[in-house]
C-alpha positions as CSV (number, residue, x, y, z in Angstrom):
1,X,-25.7,6.9,2.7
2,X,-23.6,6.7,-0.7
3,X,-20.1,8.5,-0.3
4,X,-19.6,11.5,-2.4
5,X,-17.9,11.7,-5.6
6,X,-16.6,15.0,-7.6
7,X,-18.5,15.1,-11.0
8,X,-15.0,15.5,-12.6
9,X,-14.3,12.1,-11.1
10,X,-17.5,10.6,-12.1
11,X,-17.0,11.7,-15.9
12,X,-13.8,10.3,-16.4
13,X,-14.7,7.1,-14.7
14,X,-17.7,7.0,-16.9
15,X,-15.9,7.8,-20.3
16,X,-13.7,5.2,-19.6
17,X,-10.2,6.8,-19.0
18,X,-8.1,5.4,-17.2
19,X,-5.0,6.7,-15.5
20,X,-1.7,5.0,-16.3
21,X,-0.6,2.2,-13.7
22,X,2.3,3.3,-11.9
23,X,3.8,-0.2,-11.4
24,X,5.7,-0.3,-14.6
25,X,6.8,3.6,-14.3
26,X,10.4,4.7,-13.9
27,X,11.2,6.0,-9.7
28,X,11.9,9.3,-11.1
29,X,8.6,9.5,-12.9
30,X,5.9,11.8,-11.4
31,X,2.3,11.7,-11.2
32,X,-0.9,14.0,-11.0
33,X,-3.6,13.9,-8.1
34,X,-6.0,11.9,-10.3
35,X,-3.7,9.3,-11.3
36,X,-2.5,9.3,-7.4
37,X,-6.2,8.8,-6.6
38,X,-6.5,6.1,-9.0
39,X,-3.5,4.4,-8.0
40,X,-4.7,4.4,-4.4
41,X,-8.1,3.6,-4.8
42,X,-9.6,6.8,-3.5
43,X,-11.4,9.6,-4.6
44,X,-9.1,12.7,-5.9
45,X,-10.5,14.8,-2.8
46,X,-9.5,12.3,-0.5
47,X,-5.8,12.9,-1.4
48,X,-5.9,16.5,-0.1
49,X,-6.8,15.0,3.4
50,X,-4.0,12.0,3.1
51,X,-1.7,15.2,2.1
52,X,-2.2,16.4,5.7
53,X,-1.3,13.4,7.3
54,X,2.7,13.0,8.8
55,X,4.5,10.5,6.5
56,X,2.5,11.1,3.1
57,X,4.7,12.2,0.4
58,X,4.6,16.1,-0.4
59,X,3.8,16.9,-3.9
60,X,5.9,19.4,-5.9
61,X,4.6,21.8,-8.9
62,X,5.3,21.4,-12.5
63,X,3.7,25.0,-13.8
64,X,0.1,24.8,-12.5
65,X,-0.1,21.1,-12.0
66,X,0.6,19.2,-8.4
67,X,2.6,16.0,-8.9
68,X,4.0,13.5,-7.0
69,X,7.2,10.9,-7.4
70,X,6.5,7.4,-8.0
71,X,9.2,6.2,-5.4
72,X,7.8,8.3,-2.8
73,X,4.1,7.1,-3.2
74,X,5.4,3.5,-3.2
75,X,7.6,3.9,-0.3
76,X,4.7,5.6,1.6
77,X,2.3,2.4,0.5
78,X,5.3,0.2,1.8
79,X,5.5,1.8,5.3
80,X,1.6,1.6,5.6
81,X,2.0,-2.3,4.7
82,X,4.8,-2.5,7.2
83,X,2.9,-0.8,9.9
84,X,0.1,-3.7,10.2
85,X,0.3,-6.5,12.0
86,X,2.1,-9.2,9.6
87,X,0.5,-12.7,9.1
88,X,4.0,-14.2,8.9
89,X,4.5,-12.6,12.7
90,X,1.5,-13.5,14.2
91,X,2.1,-17.4,12.7
92,X,5.3,-17.0,14.5
93,X,3.6,-16.2,17.6
94,X,1.2,-19.1,16.9
95,X,3.8,-21.3,16.5
96,X,5.6,-20.3,19.7
97,X,2.7,-20.5,21.7
98,X,2.0,-24.2,20.4
99,X,5.4,-25.4,21.4
100,X,5.1,-24.2,24.7
101,X,1.7,-25.8,25.1
102,X,1.6,-29.2,26.7
103,X,0.6,-31.9,24.4
104,X,-1.5,-34.9,25.4
105,X,0.3,-38.0,25.0
106,X,3.0,-39.1,22.1
107,X,6.5,-37.7,22.2
108,X,7.7,-34.4,23.4
109,X,8.1,-31.7,21.3
110,X,11.8,-30.4,21.2
111,X,11.4,-27.0,23.0
112,X,9.8,-28.6,25.6
113,X,13.1,-31.3,25.7
114,X,15.3,-28.5,25.6
115,X,13.7,-26.3,28.5
116,X,13.6,-29.4,30.3
117,X,17.2,-29.7,30.3
118,X,17.6,-26.3,31.1
């Protein structure tokens, strides 16, 4: 079953119109729902569900338009990235496990020498 996409979103995608990238925008710049959806790579209707999640930036109104601050969207994305297990942290744990694992022959590792001395 294919995910549903709003007609308006399909029309814009078919017409080749693109929302401006928020990478080059100032932190105080604001973006509308379609630009937010484009940046998050989701359907605009998904932003309604995201809006209800705790921690997602709350929009504000400019006239009849709903807007988000670019800085808050960037912070949300960074928090989401920080919440996942880090590849670097996993590598550090793997290295630590390797240091405690006995080796078959050869010179002992420094970590094993310092533990034996304690």
